[in-house]
N, C-alpha and C positions, 0 to 999 in steps of 0.2 A: 474219528476224524480221518478222512481219506487223504493220503499224500497227493499233492498236485504234481503230476508228471512234467508239466511245463516248467515249474519252478525248479524241480530236480534237474532237468536237462540244462536249464540256464546256469544253474550253480556248477554243474560238472563242466560245462563248456567254458565258463569264466575261469575256473580253477586250472583247466588244461591250458588256456591261453596265457594265464599268468605264469605257469610253470615254463612254458615255451619261451616267453620273453625273458625270464630270469636266466634260463640256460643260454640263450643267445647273447645276452649281455655279459655273462661270465666268460664266454669264449672270445669276445671281441675286445675286452678291456685289456690294456697293457699293464704290466707290473709297475709299481711306483719306481721313481728314479733311485738309483743306489747312491745316495749322498750321505749315508751314515758315516760318522767318524769312526775310525778304527782305533783300538787301544795302542799305546806306544809299545814298540818292541823292547825298549829298555825302560825300566821304571825310573821315574824322576828321583833325584836325590832327596834326602831328608829335608823337609821344609820347616820343621819345628826346631825351636831353640832348646838347648839343654837347660835343665833346672839349675838355678844359681844357688840353691840351698846346699847345705853340707850333706854328705852321704848319710844314710840311715845307719844306726848302730843297733846292736843286739840288746843293749841294756836300756833302750828308750822305753818308757812306759806308755800305755795306751790311755791312761787317765782313769782306769778302773780302780775303785776303792777296794781295800781289803775286805774279804768276806767276814760277816758276823760269825763268831764261833758257833753259835747255835745252828745257823744255816749250814755251815760247813759240816757239822756233825750229822745233820739230817741227810745231807747229800751223800756223805760217806756211807751211812746206814742203808740208804736206798741202792747205792751202787753195789754194796755187798749182797743185798737181796737179789739183785739182778744176776750177779755172778753165781750165786748159789742155786737159785730157783729158776732163773730165766725170766723172760718177759711175761 
């Protein structure tokens, strides 16, 4: 199949024309208006209210149940293996 030189010329001409129009448009458009709001120079004060609950203490529990002695023994055995032999 032989390429048609007329179709090739028309394609190149239309591409060049499109490129020229885009370049001309890019040069003539003005930048958008600068109406963006700027951040405040001083941050606003704290807007949230403090918690009304009592302060946390170190002896409050998390609700975790005590470990089963068998599980505790297995965990200690595995921890000892890791310390002796590595992972």
